[in-house]
Backbone of each chain as ProteinMPNN parsed JSONL, in Angstrom:
{"seq_chain_A": "MIEKKLALTMLFDFYENLLTQKHKEVMSLYLIEDYGLVEIGEELGISRQAVYDKIKTSSKQLEDFEEKLGLVTRYRERQSRLVSVVSELERLGVEHRVTELEAIVEEIQAILSL", "coords_chain_A": {"N_chain_A": [[34.17, 83.72, -78.668], [36.874, 82.872, -78.926], [37.468, 83.377, -76.283], [35.863, 81.506, -75.162], [36.956, 79.175, -76.047], [39.544, 79.366, -74.798], [38.696, 79.151, -72.037], [37.81, 76.522, -72.085], [40.126, 75.126, -72.807], [41.544, 75.387, -70.43], [40.051, 74.069, -68.704], [40.269, 71.464, -69.919], [42.901, 71.134, -69.439], [43.043, 70.312, -66.822], [41.108, 68.3, -66.522], [41.431, 66.318, -68.536], [42.092, 63.593, -68.404], [39.853, 62.452, -67.518], [38.238, 62.149, -69.649], [37.052, 60.061, -72.262], [39.338, 58.131, -74.38], [39.014, 58.636, -77.166], [37.42, 61.04, -77.193], [39.28, 62.696, -75.925], [41.332, 62.72, -77.764], [40.131, 64.139, -79.837], [39.562, 66.567, -78.553], [42.187, 67.473, -77.978], [43.315, 67.963, -80.403], [41.549, 69.913, -81.124], [41.721, 71.891, -79.183], [44.44, 72.274, -78.352], [46.095, 71.79, -80.579], [44.691, 73.369, -82.344], [43.227, 72.726, -84.729], [40.851, 72.726, -87.396], [37.53, 71.642, -87.681], [36.943, 70.019, -89.882], [39.505, 69.264, -90.605], [40.29, 67.77, -88.175], [38.469, 65.668, -88.373], [39.411, 64.465, -90.806], [41.963, 63.724, -89.802], [41.319, 61.854, -87.884], [39.678, 59.951, -89.15], [36.879, 60.319, -89.108], [33.542, 61.774, -89.408], [32.757, 65.163, -90.002], [30.511, 65.893, -88.575], [30.417, 64.072, -86.622], [32.892, 64.769, -85.249], [32.109, 67.39, -84.47], [30.109, 66.716, -82.679], [31.471, 65.21, -80.684], [33.037, 67.129, -79.724], [31.108, 68.893, -78.479], [29.899, 67.162, -76.694], [32.204, 66.533, -75.044], [32.794, 69.042, -74.025], [30.708, 69.792, -72.558], [31.018, 67.799, -70.601], [33.475, 68.44, -69.419], [32.754, 70.973, -68.318], [30.917, 69.984, -66.482], [32.558, 68.445, -64.797], [33.979, 70.517, -63.602], [32.078, 71.949, -62.249], [31.465, 69.951, -60.326], [33.952, 69.497, -59.103], [35.642, 71.694, -59.15], [38.263, 72.45, -59.497], [39.67, 74.251, -61.179], [38.554, 76.754, -60.478], [39.554, 76.796, -57.729], [42.271, 76.656, -58.21], [42.752, 79.108, -59.458], [42.068, 80.823, -57.429], [43.802, 80.22, -55.56], [46.364, 80.911, -56.84], [45.895, 83.558, -57.086], [45.905, 84.638, -54.431], [48.384, 83.765, -53.789], [50.126, 85.574, -55.176], [50.07, 87.888, -53.624], [51.235, 86.95, -51.237], [53.792, 86.194, -52.128], [54.832, 88.711, -52.965], [54.855, 90.139, -50.621], [56.546, 88.483, -48.994], [58.85, 88.957, -50.551], [59.163, 91.638, -50.176], [59.763, 91.864, -47.381], [62.133, 90.331, -47.255], [63.834, 91.931, -48.455], [63.737, 94.32, -46.842], [64.308, 93.253, -44.198], [66.785, 92.182, -44.655], [66.865, 89.363, -45.249], [68.03, 86.939, -46.723], [67.4, 84.192, -47.2], [64.701, 84.049, -47.715], [64.319, 84.191, -50.363], [64.742, 81.749, -51.55], [62.783, 80.427, -50.259], [60.412, 81.528, -51.329], [60.628, 80.556, -53.865], [60.254, 77.724, -53.293], [57.715, 77.714, -52.393], [56.264, 78.647, -54.675], [56.822, 76.449, -56.199], [55.569, 74.318, -54.772], [52.912, 75.15, -54.951], [52.404, 74.634, -57.624], [52.167, 72.112, -57.838]], "CA_chain_A": [[34.438, 82.297, -79.219], [38.184, 82.518, -78.512], [37.385, 83.263, -74.744], [35.197, 80.18, -74.703], [37.959, 78.032, -76.379], [40.496, 79.469, -73.634], [38.245, 78.485, -70.946], [37.662, 75.031, -72.417], [41.563, 74.75, -72.61], [41.943, 75.358, -68.997], [39.176, 72.882, -68.154], [40.957, 70.273, -70.564], [44.106, 70.885, -68.826], [42.667, 69.826, -65.521], [40.271, 67.156, -66.43], [41.429, 65.6, -69.786], [42.217, 62.239, -68.137], [38.477, 61.911, -67.129], [37.52, 61.884, -70.871], [37.403, 58.743, -73.064], [40.534, 58.315, -75.239], [38.576, 59.155, -78.369], [37.142, 62.396, -76.862], [40.493, 63.391, -75.573], [42.105, 63.027, -78.977], [39.462, 65.244, -80.457], [39.738, 67.858, -77.885], [43.485, 67.8, -77.993], [43.455, 68.504, -81.716], [40.824, 71.158, -81.296], [42.207, 72.929, -78.243], [45.902, 72.389, -78.298], [46.581, 71.964, -82.008], [43.908, 74.371, -82.959], [42.744, 72.247, -85.969], [39.404, 72.878, -87.669], [36.6, 70.483, -87.549], [37.04, 69.126, -91.088], [40.895, 68.637, -90.347], [40.155, 66.77, -87.158], [37.701, 64.495, -88.97], [40.396, 63.735, -91.602], [43.076, 63.086, -88.987], [40.845, 60.693, -87.124], [38.849, 59.163, -89.981], [35.463, 60.291, -88.726], [32.775, 62.732, -90.171], [32.681, 66.473, -89.466], [29.405, 66.013, -87.713], [30.983, 63.302, -85.484], [33.843, 65.757, -84.55], [31.255, 68.562, -83.749], [29.314, 66.025, -81.452], [32.287, 64.891, -79.651], [33.473, 68.412, -79.091], [29.987, 69.335, -77.875], [29.81, 66.203, -75.405], [33.377, 66.705, -74.207], [32.74, 70.359, -73.421], [29.694, 69.571, -71.524], [31.52, 66.937, -69.516], [34.44, 69.28, -68.771], [32.007, 71.918, -67.379], [30.316, 69.257, -65.485], [33.61, 68.074, -63.893], [34.368, 71.693, -62.81], [30.894, 72.13, -61.363], [31.549, 68.987, -59.282], [35.318, 69.438, -58.31], [36.071, 73.122, -58.925], [39.604, 72.47, -59.418], [40.049, 75.47, -61.922], [38.257, 77.858, -59.581], [40.406, 76.787, -56.575], [43.591, 76.826, -58.76], [42.827, 80.448, -59.568], [41.892, 81.509, -56.123], [45.209, 80.013, -54.767], [47.352, 81.589, -57.58], [45.797, 84.967, -56.993], [46.373, 84.871, -53.153], [49.917, 83.498, -53.828], [50.798, 86.708, -55.64], [50.32, 88.822, -52.51], [52.216, 86.53, -50.337], [55.075, 86.23, -52.722], [55.337, 90.009, -52.989], [55.112, 90.5, -49.301], [57.848, 87.92, -48.563], [59.912, 89.666, -51.122], [59.478, 92.914, -49.552], [60.227, 91.504, -46.025], [63.4, 89.701, -47.372], [64.758, 93.059, -48.72], [63.724, 95.057, -45.608], [65.085, 92.764, -42.994], [67.904, 91.385, -45.237], [66.662, 87.853, -44.9], [68.169, 86.355, -48.141], [66.848, 82.844, -47.322], [63.342, 84.127, -48.194], [64.3, 84.076, -51.801], [64.618, 80.241, -51.849], [61.419, 80.035, -49.688], [59.539, 81.947, -52.366], [60.594, 79.491, -54.962], [59.679, 76.502, -52.868], [56.154, 77.931, -52.252], [55.712, 78.475, -55.927], [56.812, 74.864, -56.568], [54.452, 73.618, -54.018], [51.494, 75.485, -55.396], [52.204, 74.27, -58.982], [51.899, 70.586, -57.89]], "C_chain_A": [[35.862, 81.842, -78.758], [38.208, 82.364, -76.99], [36.9, 81.922, -74.381], [36.183, 79.053, -74.954], [39.084, 78.145, -75.257], [40.049, 78.838, -72.338], [38.16, 76.983, -71.084], [39.136, 74.486, -72.301], [42.057, 74.49, -71.352], [41.251, 74.197, -68.285], [39.97, 71.504, -68.597], [42.149, 69.952, -69.891], [44.019, 70.137, -67.505], [41.977, 68.485, -65.526], [40.365, 66.093, -67.762], [41.444, 64.128, -69.541], [40.833, 61.496, -67.787], [37.766, 61.716, -68.461], [37.871, 60.575, -71.485], [38.586, 59.105, -73.972], [40.098, 59.054, -76.447], [38.228, 60.764, -78.213], [38.348, 63.3, -76.512], [41.355, 63.618, -76.881], [41.365, 64.116, -79.677], [39.657, 66.605, -79.855], [41.271, 68.419, -77.891], [43.783, 68.508, -79.3], [42.722, 69.867, -81.793], [41.339, 72.291, -80.414], [43.618, 73.268, -78.337], [46.521, 72.667, -79.694], [45.873, 72.956, -82.789], [43.631, 73.997, -84.393], [41.289, 72.631, -86.107], [38.719, 71.645, -87.603], [36.85, 69.529, -88.678], [38.523, 68.275, -91.037], [40.901, 67.456, -89.312], [39.594, 65.537, -87.64], [38.631, 63.698, -89.922], [41.503, 62.993, -90.883], [42.555, 61.811, -88.378], [39.968, 59.796, -87.916], [37.341, 59.235, -89.573], [34.865, 61.611, -89.44], [32.962, 64.031, -89.326], [31.694, 66.512, -88.376], [29.896, 65.134, -86.464], [31.896, 64.115, -84.556], [33.018, 66.623, -83.696], [30.531, 67.711, -82.526], [30.261, 65.8, -80.371], [32.84, 66.144, -78.934], [32.425, 68.879, -78.189], [29.905, 68.465, -76.503], [31.015, 66.361, -74.53], [33.216, 67.93, -73.412], [31.886, 70.338, -72.358], [30.272, 68.831, -70.305], [32.608, 67.764, -68.78], [33.893, 70.286, -67.877], [31.512, 71.264, -66.223], [31.41, 68.801, -64.373], [33.997, 69.259, -62.984], [33.37, 72.046, -61.834], [31.032, 71.105, -60.237], [32.793, 69.076, -58.52], [35.794, 70.856, -58.23], [37.607, 73.287, -58.855], [40.167, 73.821, -60.229], [39.755, 76.673, -61.119], [39.294, 78.009, -58.352], [41.773, 76.999, -57.097], [43.692, 78.481, -58.779], [42.829, 81.322, -58.371], [43.329, 81.289, -55.402], [46.336, 80.933, -55.407], [47.267, 83.148, -57.19], [46.162, 85.474, -55.398], [47.837, 84.677, -53.024], [50.643, 84.786, -54.18], [51.111, 87.73, -54.487], [51.268, 88.311, -51.488], [53.595, 86.372, -50.793], [55.539, 87.651, -52.584], [55.649, 90.557, -51.524], [56.387, 89.926, -48.708], [59.03, 88.589, -49.287], [60.345, 90.964, -50.45], [60.172, 92.796, -48.203], [61.741, 91.108, -46.114], [64.254, 90.925, -47.552], [64.899, 93.888, -47.343], [64.473, 94.783, -44.449], [66.308, 92.044, -43.526], [67.882, 89.875, -44.835], [66.793, 87.162, -46.258], [67.516, 85.008, -48.268], [65.447, 82.919, -47.881], [63.165, 83.983, -49.785], [64.034, 82.613, -52.19], [63.194, 79.804, -51.352], [60.305, 80.382, -50.702], [59.424, 80.927, -53.512], [59.967, 78.221, -54.597], [58.129, 76.604, -52.895], [55.561, 77.967, -53.654], [55.741, 77.147, -56.426], [55.765, 74.156, -56.091], [53.151, 73.806, -54.593], [51.267, 74.924, -56.842], [52.206, 72.863, -59.002], [50.64, 70.231, -58.137]], "O_chain_A": [[36.079, 80.718, -78.304], [38.815, 81.444, -76.441], [37.394, 81.265, -73.464], [36.252, 78.094, -74.186], [39.543, 77.098, -74.8], [40.787, 78.14, -71.643], [38.465, 76.277, -70.123], [39.314, 73.421, -71.709], [42.847, 73.579, -71.105], [41.794, 73.497, -67.431], [40.251, 70.617, -67.791], [42.507, 68.788, -69.71], [44.931, 69.383, -67.167], [42.215, 67.64, -64.664], [39.524, 65.217, -67.967], [40.878, 63.394, -70.351], [40.687, 60.274, -67.765], [36.689, 61.121, -68.425], [38.945, 60.039, -71.214], [38.792, 60.278, -74.285], [40.735, 60.051, -76.785], [38.686, 61.609, -78.981], [38.369, 64.498, -76.793], [42.018, 64.647, -77.007], [42.045, 65.043, -80.117], [39.876, 67.614, -80.525], [41.525, 69.622, -77.821], [44.44, 69.549, -79.302], [43.191, 70.817, -82.42], [41.392, 73.455, -80.811], [43.981, 74.442, -78.398], [47.304, 73.59, -79.918], [46.371, 73.387, -83.828], [43.776, 74.86, -85.258], [40.579, 72.835, -85.123], [39.363, 70.605, -87.466], [36.961, 68.325, -88.448], [38.699, 67.087, -91.308], [41.422, 66.367, -89.551], [40.121, 64.453, -87.389], [38.666, 62.468, -89.886], [41.92, 61.888, -91.232], [43.252, 60.797, -88.349], [39.494, 58.834, -87.312], [36.633, 58.238, -89.713], [35.619, 62.417, -89.984], [33.272, 63.989, -88.136], [31.962, 67.097, -87.327], [29.719, 65.585, -85.333], [31.738, 64.161, -83.336], [33.12, 66.661, -82.47], [30.481, 68.241, -81.416], [29.969, 66.133, -79.223], [33.061, 66.166, -77.723], [32.796, 69.284, -77.087], [29.853, 69.001, -75.396], [30.856, 66.323, -73.31], [33.472, 67.908, -72.208], [32.226, 70.813, -71.274], [30.037, 69.201, -69.155], [32.61, 67.748, -67.549], [34.422, 70.505, -66.787], [31.595, 71.772, -65.105], [31.119, 68.809, -63.177], [34.296, 69.087, -61.802], [33.691, 72.409, -60.703], [30.665, 71.498, -59.13], [32.768, 68.76, -57.33], [36.363, 71.193, -57.192], [38.12, 74.195, -58.201], [41.167, 74.368, -59.766], [40.593, 77.572, -61.044], [39.786, 79.089, -58.024], [42.515, 77.598, -56.318], [44.599, 79.065, -58.188], [43.468, 82.372, -58.297], [43.864, 82.183, -54.746], [47.104, 81.597, -54.712], [48.252, 83.866, -57.013], [46.646, 86.588, -55.198], [48.486, 85.356, -52.229], [51.669, 85.092, -53.572], [52.191, 88.313, -54.395], [52.035, 89.079, -50.907], [54.523, 86.401, -49.984], [56.651, 87.819, -52.082], [56.589, 91.322, -51.31], [57.185, 90.606, -48.063], [60.094, 88.765, -48.695], [61.5, 91.316, -50.211], [61.089, 93.566, -47.918], [62.533, 91.458, -45.238], [65.299, 91.027, -46.91], [65.993, 94.091, -46.819], [65.115, 95.598, -43.787], [66.853, 91.263, -42.745], [68.772, 89.315, -44.196], [65.784, 86.833, -46.881], [67.091, 84.667, -49.371], [65.0, 81.943, -48.485], [62.102, 83.719, -50.347], [63.204, 82.316, -53.05], [62.536, 78.951, -51.946], [59.372, 79.602, -50.894], [58.362, 80.539, -54.0], [59.235, 77.633, -55.392], [57.405, 75.716, -53.346], [54.487, 77.407, -53.869], [54.777, 76.695, -57.044], [55.073, 73.44, -56.814], [52.351, 72.883, -54.745], [50.122, 74.751, -57.259], [52.245, 72.307, -60.099], [50.335, 69.04, -58.196]]}, "seq_chain_B": "MIEKKLALTMLFDFYENLLTQKHKEVMSLYLIEDYGLVEIGEELGISRQAVYDKIKTSSKQLEDFEEKLGLVTRYRERQSRLVSVVSELERLGVEHRVTELEAIVEEIQAILSL", "coords_chain_B": {"N_chain_B": [[42.254, 46.277, -42.859], [41.081, 48.519, -41.64], [42.911, 50.356, -42.391], [42.586, 50.386, -45.206], [40.117, 51.301, -45.225], [40.38, 53.977, -44.279], [42.149, 54.988, -46.317], [40.272, 54.887, -48.366], [38.277, 56.834, -47.474], [39.747, 59.113, -47.558], [39.932, 59.217, -50.395], [37.311, 59.458, -50.847], [36.594, 62.015, -49.706], [37.888, 63.664, -51.679], [36.719, 63.115, -54.085], [34.004, 62.536, -53.978], [31.813, 64.055, -55.162], [31.864, 63.096, -57.785], [30.636, 60.839, -57.779], [27.503, 58.86, -58.204], [24.365, 59.884, -56.845], [23.24, 57.908, -55.239], [25.33, 56.088, -54.703], [26.955, 57.769, -53.455], [25.448, 58.331, -51.12], [25.575, 55.799, -49.977], [28.273, 55.371, -49.543], [28.817, 57.402, -47.903], [27.472, 56.718, -45.641], [28.735, 54.342, -45.041], [31.713, 55.129, -44.75], [31.824, 57.573, -43.4], [29.928, 57.624, -41.379], [30.159, 55.371, -40.404], [28.559, 52.885, -40.458], [27.383, 49.545, -40.419], [26.989, 47.002, -43.019], [24.454, 45.81, -43.167], [22.935, 47.675, -41.624], [23.125, 49.896, -43.272], [21.746, 49.111, -45.505], [19.147, 48.82, -44.342], [18.685, 51.458, -43.62], [18.569, 52.591, -46.212], [16.76, 51.233, -47.585], [17.553, 48.971, -49.089], [18.97, 45.803, -50.221], [21.402, 43.933, -48.356], [23.282, 42.802, -50.026], [23.05, 44.444, -52.199], [24.033, 46.766, -51.022], [26.638, 45.963, -50.525], [27.535, 45.563, -53.146], [27.44, 48.178, -54.297], [29.33, 49.501, -52.627], [31.462, 48.286, -53.37], [31.693, 48.858, -56.173], [31.788, 51.835, -56.028], [34.169, 52.176, -54.584], [36.086, 51.241, -56.418], [35.607, 53.05, -58.434], [36.487, 55.42, -57.15], [39.15, 54.814, -56.752], [39.987, 54.695, -59.405], [39.476, 57.494, -60.259], [41.366, 58.548, -58.717], [43.729, 57.545, -59.859], [43.579, 58.688, -62.322], [43.524, 61.515, -61.935], [45.05, 62.094, -59.501], [44.722, 63.602, -57.28], [44.772, 63.307, -54.445], [47.503, 62.267, -54.022], [48.882, 64.41, -54.933], [48.018, 66.317, -53.141], [49.051, 65.315, -50.637], [51.656, 65.369, -51.22], [52.093, 68.067, -51.401], [51.386, 68.941, -48.882], [53.409, 67.788, -47.241], [55.734, 69.018, -48.221], [55.123, 71.52, -47.414], [55.28, 71.493, -44.671], [58.061, 71.661, -44.175], [58.619, 74.208, -45.303], [57.063, 75.909, -43.609], [58.258, 75.55, -41.087], [60.619, 76.539, -41.55], [60.134, 79.166, -42.138], [59.094, 79.932, -39.725], [61.444, 79.746, -38.075], [63.103, 81.704, -39.282], [61.593, 83.808, -38.87], [61.735, 84.295, -35.949], [64.57, 84.232, -35.554], [65.451, 86.707, -37.123], [63.648, 88.355, -36.127], [61.268, 88.976, -37.47], [58.19, 89.674, -37.241], [55.978, 89.763, -38.867], [55.971, 87.532, -40.47], [54.597, 85.542, -39.191], [51.849, 85.856, -39.754], [52.027, 85.486, -42.383], [52.647, 82.898, -42.637], [50.262, 81.649, -41.794], [48.634, 82.441, -43.857], [49.678, 81.156, -46.114], [49.132, 78.537, -45.212], [46.389, 78.477, -45.347], [45.96, 79.063, -48.036], [46.982, 76.862, -49.165], [45.115, 74.971, -48.286], [42.968, 75.288, -49.746]], "CA_chain_B": [[40.849, 46.754, -43.108], [40.958, 49.883, -41.165], [43.869, 51.238, -43.208], [41.822, 50.365, -46.451], [38.827, 52.25, -45.1], [40.95, 55.265, -44.079], [42.424, 55.326, -47.684], [38.989, 55.155, -49.169], [37.694, 57.98, -46.785], [40.492, 60.125, -48.072], [39.59, 59.423, -51.758], [35.828, 59.942, -50.907], [36.776, 63.263, -49.554], [38.216, 64.449, -52.725], [36.004, 62.629, -55.318], [32.575, 62.108, -53.669], [30.882, 64.592, -56.07], [31.858, 62.436, -59.075], [29.788, 59.539, -57.718], [26.168, 59.072, -58.377], [23.739, 60.162, -55.639], [22.814, 56.654, -54.497], [26.624, 55.637, -54.346], [27.581, 58.778, -52.508], [24.823, 57.996, -49.9], [26.006, 54.488, -49.39], [29.582, 55.464, -49.084], [28.821, 58.326, -46.66], [27.061, 56.036, -44.336], [29.858, 53.394, -44.819], [32.878, 55.757, -44.378], [31.697, 58.703, -42.515], [29.012, 57.301, -40.221], [30.768, 53.97, -39.892], [27.485, 52.077, -40.309], [27.669, 48.241, -41.072], [26.271, 46.785, -44.368], [23.105, 45.589, -42.825], [22.277, 49.029, -41.286], [23.102, 50.877, -44.445], [20.673, 48.534, -46.233], [17.961, 49.057, -43.668], [18.528, 52.824, -43.795], [18.244, 53.135, -47.643], [15.702, 50.255, -48.054], [18.093, 48.039, -50.271], [19.504, 44.516, -49.657], [22.811, 43.885, -47.932], [24.094, 42.378, -51.236], [23.09, 45.771, -53.073], [25.024, 47.729, -50.426], [28.029, 45.438, -50.797], [27.883, 45.947, -54.55], [27.554, 49.68, -54.354], [30.527, 49.887, -51.917], [32.551, 47.793, -54.308], [31.639, 49.675, -57.47], [32.249, 53.25, -55.679], [35.576, 52.039, -54.181], [36.71, 50.943, -57.67], [35.59, 54.331, -59.091], [37.215, 56.386, -56.403], [40.542, 54.548, -57.02], [40.036, 55.082, -60.847], [39.564, 58.846, -60.249], [42.745, 58.95, -58.182], [44.689, 57.035, -60.937], [43.577, 59.626, -63.424], [43.729, 62.99, -61.511], [46.102, 62.085, -58.618], [44.49, 64.767, -56.203], [45.229, 62.826, -53.108], [48.84, 62.155, -54.113], [49.473, 65.677, -54.968], [47.721, 66.897, -51.808], [49.927, 64.672, -49.65], [53.006, 65.895, -51.496], [52.139, 69.607, -51.111], [51.386, 69.064, -47.398], [54.702, 67.25, -46.649], [56.706, 69.938, -48.401], [54.622, 72.767, -46.736], [55.784, 71.536, -43.169], [59.352, 72.354, -44.098], [58.502, 75.61, -45.486], [56.557, 76.69, -42.485], [59.173, 75.602, -39.945], [61.739, 77.386, -41.963], [59.725, 80.541, -42.01], [59.078, 80.315, -38.255], [62.721, 79.91, -37.589], [63.535, 82.813, -39.725], [60.862, 85.0, -38.234], [62.298, 84.382, -34.733], [65.945, 84.717, -35.692], [65.525, 87.943, -37.515], [62.617, 89.342, -35.463], [60.223, 89.501, -38.441], [56.864, 89.138, -36.752], [54.913, 89.634, -40.061], [56.031, 86.113, -41.039], [53.543, 84.613, -38.482], [50.659, 86.05, -40.499], [52.303, 84.859, -43.724], [52.607, 81.404, -42.407], [48.888, 81.338, -41.632], [47.926, 82.746, -45.213], [50.124, 80.058, -46.865], [48.492, 77.299, -44.813], [45.074, 78.804, -45.798], [45.934, 78.911, -49.553], [47.116, 75.34, -49.433], [43.991, 74.151, -47.812], [41.849, 75.69, -50.749]], "C_chain_B": [[40.643, 48.155, -42.874], [41.726, 50.769, -42.063], [43.193, 51.408, -44.613], [40.651, 51.463, -46.522], [39.277, 53.722, -45.002], [41.416, 55.833, -45.499], [41.12, 55.711, -48.434], [38.194, 56.401, -48.676], [38.383, 59.172, -47.539], [40.012, 60.457, -49.61], [37.975, 59.947, -51.904], [35.777, 61.403, -50.717], [37.044, 64.134, -50.716], [37.302, 64.185, -54.016], [34.535, 62.434, -55.231], [31.531, 62.709, -54.75], [30.825, 63.943, -57.453], [31.139, 61.085, -58.958], [28.378, 59.85, -57.895], [25.631, 59.305, -56.894], [23.613, 59.125, -54.723], [24.258, 56.182, -53.839], [27.248, 56.497, -53.21], [26.838, 58.641, -51.143], [25.357, 56.785, -49.149], [27.491, 54.747, -48.767], [29.754, 56.485, -47.894], [28.456, 57.538, -45.459], [28.255, 55.036, -43.991], [31.11, 53.985, -44.142], [32.795, 56.762, -43.26], [30.937, 58.346, -41.147], [29.422, 55.951, -39.763], [29.698, 52.955, -39.616], [27.956, 50.647, -40.942], [26.744, 48.058, -42.289], [24.765, 46.638, -44.192], [22.2, 46.979, -42.425], [22.191, 49.947, -42.385], [21.932, 50.331, -45.298], [19.298, 48.89, -45.705], [17.686, 50.678, -43.867], [18.044, 53.205, -45.19], [17.287, 52.195, -48.313], [16.218, 49.448, -49.252], [18.678, 46.926, -49.535], [20.926, 44.785, -49.31], [23.713, 43.568, -49.178], [24.218, 43.789, -52.118], [24.07, 46.788, -52.503], [26.421, 47.374, -50.648], [28.484, 45.884, -52.19], [28.229, 47.397, -54.801], [28.925, 50.093, -53.757], [31.746, 49.401, -52.917], [32.761, 48.656, -55.58], [32.298, 51.148, -57.101], [33.766, 53.126, -55.425], [36.477, 51.915, -55.453], [36.798, 52.447, -58.429], [36.411, 55.273, -58.419], [38.801, 56.182, -56.653], [40.883, 54.9, -58.519], [40.217, 56.641, -60.894], [41.072, 59.295, -59.915], [43.867, 58.574, -59.199], [44.815, 58.2, -62.063], [43.839, 61.156, -63.14], [44.769, 63.039, -60.416], [45.86, 63.151, -57.614], [45.062, 64.401, -54.889], [46.723, 62.806, -52.996], [49.448, 63.432, -54.073], [49.152, 66.477, -53.586], [48.747, 66.533, -50.729], [51.341, 65.306, -49.866], [53.255, 67.368, -51.098], [52.181, 69.7, -49.53], [52.725, 68.734, -46.727], [55.669, 68.379, -46.88], [56.385, 71.19, -47.625], [55.172, 72.724, -45.272], [57.166, 72.021, -43.161], [59.459, 73.831, -44.298], [58.08, 76.509, -44.162], [57.497, 76.502, -41.351], [60.484, 76.486, -40.248], [61.398, 78.985, -41.806], [59.64, 80.97, -40.473], [60.415, 80.558, -37.632], [63.383, 81.274, -37.957], [62.894, 84.061, -39.082], [61.419, 85.362, -36.731], [63.811, 84.901, -34.74], [66.098, 86.115, -36.151], [64.449, 88.964, -37.112], [61.728, 89.901, -36.563], [58.869, 89.001, -38.182], [55.864, 88.994, -37.754], [55.011, 88.203, -40.576], [55.027, 85.211, -40.412], [52.349, 84.66, -39.383], [50.68, 85.436, -41.92], [52.157, 83.376, -43.698], [51.099, 80.934, -42.472], [48.2, 81.561, -42.989], [48.391, 81.536, -46.107], [49.373, 78.759, -46.445], [46.965, 77.452, -45.306], [44.917, 78.472, -47.283], [46.025, 77.397, -49.859], [45.912, 74.494, -49.115], [42.714, 74.36, -48.878], [41.637, 74.567, -51.664]], "O_chain_B": [[40.132, 48.91, -43.701], [41.248, 51.831, -42.464], [43.239, 52.513, -45.152], [40.332, 52.212, -47.445], [38.636, 54.607, -45.57], [41.121, 56.982, -45.831], [41.003, 56.778, -49.035], [37.467, 56.971, -49.489], [37.727, 60.073, -48.061], [39.761, 61.59, -50.021], [37.526, 60.643, -52.816], [35.031, 62.072, -51.433], [36.512, 65.242, -50.79], [37.209, 65.045, -54.891], [33.863, 62.198, -56.235], [30.582, 62.047, -55.17], [29.887, 64.18, -58.215], [31.057, 60.313, -59.913], [28.006, 61.016, -57.76], [26.291, 58.995, -55.903], [23.827, 59.312, -53.525], [24.345, 55.933, -52.636], [27.895, 56.053, -52.261], [27.474, 58.805, -50.102], [25.549, 56.763, -47.933], [27.801, 54.36, -47.64], [30.665, 56.409, -47.07], [29.053, 57.672, -44.391], [28.687, 54.924, -42.843], [31.555, 53.472, -43.115], [33.592, 56.778, -42.322], [31.306, 58.733, -40.039], [28.962, 55.494, -38.717], [29.832, 52.197, -38.655], [28.791, 50.604, -41.846], [25.846, 48.863, -42.537], [23.947, 47.216, -44.908], [21.07, 47.245, -42.833], [21.254, 50.742, -42.456], [21.161, 51.158, -45.785], [18.391, 49.217, -46.47], [16.585, 51.091, -44.231], [17.18, 54.073, -45.32], [17.019, 52.34, -49.505], [15.526, 49.245, -50.25], [18.888, 47.032, -48.327], [21.58, 45.684, -49.839], [24.823, 44.092, -49.276], [25.273, 44.165, -52.628], [24.782, 47.514, -53.196], [27.292, 48.205, -50.907], [29.555, 46.451, -52.405], [29.216, 47.731, -55.455], [29.605, 50.946, -54.328], [32.759, 50.057, -53.157], [33.862, 49.075, -55.936], [33.22, 51.592, -57.785], [34.552, 53.887, -55.99], [37.564, 52.492, -55.472], [37.835, 52.905, -58.908], [37.099, 55.997, -59.14], [39.591, 57.122, -56.744], [41.99, 55.358, -58.801], [41.141, 57.059, -61.592], [41.78, 60.084, -60.542], [44.851, 59.304, -59.321], [45.872, 58.561, -62.581], [44.299, 61.913, -63.994], [45.425, 64.08, -60.38], [46.862, 63.62, -57.076], [45.797, 65.187, -54.29], [47.243, 63.274, -51.983], [50.406, 63.655, -53.332], [50.001, 67.184, -53.044], [49.233, 67.402, -50.005], [52.061, 65.69, -48.944], [54.293, 67.812, -50.608], [52.957, 70.478, -48.975], [53.1, 69.366, -45.74], [56.387, 68.752, -45.952], [57.31, 71.882, -47.2], [55.49, 73.768, -44.701], [57.521, 72.754, -42.238], [60.196, 74.569, -43.645], [58.635, 77.543, -43.791], [57.507, 77.448, -40.563], [61.208, 77.005, -39.398], [62.199, 79.845, -41.44], [60.008, 82.062, -40.04], [60.565, 81.432, -36.778], [64.08, 81.9, -37.158], [63.495, 85.102, -38.818], [61.535, 86.531, -36.362], [64.192, 85.838, -34.037], [66.934, 86.774, -35.532], [64.329, 90.097, -37.579], [61.455, 91.101, -36.616], [58.412, 88.035, -38.794], [54.94, 88.196, -37.593], [54.013, 87.746, -41.133], [54.628, 84.212, -41.01], [51.846, 83.604, -39.767], [49.7, 84.992, -42.519], [51.626, 82.728, -44.6], [50.769, 79.949, -43.133], [47.21, 80.876, -43.244], [47.552, 80.953, -46.793], [49.025, 77.965, -47.319], [46.39, 76.42, -45.654], [44.003, 77.783, -47.736], [45.286, 76.809, -50.65], [45.749, 73.4, -49.654], [41.675, 73.702, -48.823], [40.793, 74.648, -52.556]]}, "name": "protein", "num_of_chains": 2, "seq": "MIEKKLALTMLFDFYENLLTQKHKEVMSLYLIEDYGLVEIGEELGISRQAVYDKIKTSSKQLEDFEEKLGLVTRYRERQSRLVSVVSELERLGVEHRVTELEAIVEEIQAILSLMIEKKLALTMLFDFYENLLTQKHKEVMSLYLIEDYGLVEIGEELGISRQAVYDKIKTSSKQLEDFEEKLGLVTRYRERQSRLVSVVSELERLGVEHRVTELEAIVEEIQAILSL"}
């Protein structure tokens, strides 16, 4: 359940702007603030059942966006390959005394986080 | 007009999977195959007016996705900063005779194209 919520949080981070305002609010309280369903209902003035339905619909939509755009998958792939590049650059910087490589590593990390 | 079409092609490249199948077909013929509206209508068995409407709706949707996700803007920003990094790495590789940097440049370009 916690793993499922973590995966949803990652999807939400990438695709929240594609959800409707109301669904975004519900998912933000659910995933980021970690509110329970009853609490969310009280906060937004809707029933627990309505909250449940919106979470279900939003989750389905977020998974659907990922299936179509694959942003999370591609982000993970980039990050994992970046780790090797960074460690190789750091190694070369030390070995060949090229201190400029430190700044380049930082710039590459900054670019990848855009 | 050509500039507008180029911009749309870029958006289509990033977001085509978020369009419905029919809109995707129309836009692919319009942007990638460079068909005229009448030709697209004949190809898909719909009126010129229907083609026009679908192009208009799809264009609006593509612009809307970009406003919400900004993938094209971020891609351009990454690519433009990448150019500096690559040229700096190539310069350092030559200056300090670190031949391994060539392979690293290639890997960085591959990662950024993911």
